[in-house]
C-alpha positions, 0 to 999 in steps of 0.5 A: 721509750721511742728510738732515735734516728739523727740524719745529718746533711753534709757538703764539703765539711770535712774540716768539721766532720772530726769535731761532729763524731766526737759530739756524736759520741759523747751523746748520753745516752746515744742514739740508735742510728746515725745517718750522714747524707753527702750532697755532692761534696767536692772536698774530702767530706765523703771518704772521711766520713767512711773512714770515721765511721770505720774507726767508731765502730771498730772502737766501740763494737765491745760496748753493749751500751753504745750500740749505734747504727752508722751509714753514710750515703750519697744524694742529690744537692740540696739540703731538703733532699738530703734529709728526706733520702736520710729519713728513708732509711732510717729506723727509729720512731723519732727523726732528728735532723741535725746540721753539721755544724750544730752540737746538741746538748749531752742529754738530747736523746733523753730530752727528745724522748721525754718531749715526744711522749706528749708532742709529735715534733719539736725543736730545741733552744738555740745559741750561736757560738760567739761571745759577742753581745749582738750575737748573743741577742740574736740567739734570744730573739731567734728562740723568742720568735720561734716560741711565739710563732711555732716555726723553727729554724733548721739550726735549732735541731728539729725532731718528728715522730715518724708517722707525723713526718710521713703524713706531711710528706716529709720536707718540701723539695725547695731550695731554701725555707724548708725548715720554715715550710715543714714547721707550718705544715707541722703546725697545722696538725700540732704544736711543737715542744719548745725545748729550752736546753740548748743546741750550740751552732756555728756563727760563721755566716754571721761573722763573715758577712757582718751581724746587722747586714744578716740580721736584715738579709734574714728579715727581708728573705722571710718576709718574701717568702711570707708574701710568696717569692719562690724559694728558688729566688730567695736562695739565689739571694741568700747565696749570692 
């Protein structure tokens, strides 16, 4: 069975990091390796990550069933650059790219190992962590769109066999839509495994900016990217 390396880009995630570590520790079975890649945080993210790694390594050093290699490294800002730098240090057969505010199902490692016996890449279904009926509908629409188009978003925890990741040159060095672009490239050589088990991701952006407004914005940005608008321009509009 393949081994799994989890790569997590972080930027100013100090408030969320303790929850992230508890979540990763709860995976059963565990991954082989966890690499956190800091993109220049100006809060306590880097120091906190180092302390949490020291704690979890000490607490689990005698557990032969939980021998996970933890690492934290620094990178230039930019999610694609962070993930590529983490991938360069990964030792697993499969690379799992996880957002810091996304939680995997407890059996995620088993799901990925099973899926990658037949497929070279894939993603999970996603659920936004909100009881709001509209956001529940948004989650379903994201999953349906992804299943129909073969395009995955970063919130869906994309996983890729190492040889295919290297074959396509990793994530494109662009400011936004790197998940869409890598999905398009992977699709040309093989269909994704669309897992029905769900990851749970933060709804904070939808809640901060309004559900309808965010839906319309994402549709416009995706359409603009499809018609060739540069990713840097789209990034400026997304974070404006």
